[in-house]
C-alpha positions as CSV (number, residue, x, y, z in Angstrom):
1,M,20.3,-150.0,115.2
2,G,18.5,-146.8,115.9
3,R,18.3,-144.6,119.0
4,I,16.0,-145.8,121.7
5,R,13.6,-143.1,123.0
6,N,11.8,-143.3,126.3
7,R,8.1,-143.6,126.8
8,A,7.6,-139.9,127.7
9,I,9.0,-138.7,124.4
10,K,6.9,-141.2,122.4
11,R,3.7,-140.4,124.3
12,S,4.1,-136.7,124.1
13,G,5.0,-136.9,120.4
14,V,1.9,-138.8,119.5
15,D,-0.3,-136.5,121.7
16,L,1.2,-133.4,120.0
17,I,0.6,-134.8,116.6
18,S,-3.0,-135.6,117.4
19,L,-3.7,-132.1,118.9
20,H,-1.8,-130.0,116.3
21,K,-1.7,-132.2,113.2
22,G,-1.5,-129.3,110.7
23,K,1.5,-127.7,112.3
24,F,4.0,-130.5,111.9
25,S,5.7,-131.7,108.7
26,T,8.5,-133.9,107.6
27,N,11.0,-131.1,108.0
28,F,13.0,-131.1,111.3
29,E,13.6,-127.4,111.4
30,E,10.0,-126.6,110.9
31,N,9.0,-129.0,113.6
32,K,11.4,-127.3,116.1
33,K,9.7,-124.0,115.4
34,A,6.3,-125.5,115.7
35,L,7.2,-127.1,119.1
36,T,8.3,-123.7,120.5
37,E,4.9,-122.3,119.5
38,T,2.7,-125.2,120.7
39,A,4.5,-126.7,123.7
40,D,6.3,-125.2,126.7
41,I,9.6,-127.1,126.6
42,E,12.5,-125.5,128.4
43,S,15.3,-128.0,127.5
44,K,16.8,-127.6,124.1
45,K,17.9,-131.3,124.0
46,I,14.4,-132.6,124.8
47,R,12.9,-130.2,122.2
48,N,15.3,-131.5,119.5
49,V,14.6,-135.2,120.4
50,L,10.9,-134.6,120.3
51,A,11.1,-132.7,117.0
52,G,13.1,-135.6,115.6
53,Y,10.6,-138.2,116.7
54,I,7.7,-136.2,115.3
55,T,9.6,-135.9,112.0
56,K,10.1,-139.6,112.0
57,L,6.4,-140.2,112.7
58,M,5.3,-137.8,110.0
59,K,7.6,-139.5,107.4
60,R,6.2,-142.9,108.4
61,K,2.6,-141.7,107.8
62,Q,3.4,-140.5,104.2
């Protein structure tokens, strides 16, 4: 079974993809850098969880 993410992570991930679709890819490291540029996230853990979720969504869309 996979990791369960809360509603805030899922909602903000979908919103960020819809706003900045061209900045995100299927690479986790690139998504972390794109998140630091686009969103103001202070916590490193939340940034990494969000980058992982965005990576998963982008792989699913391919």
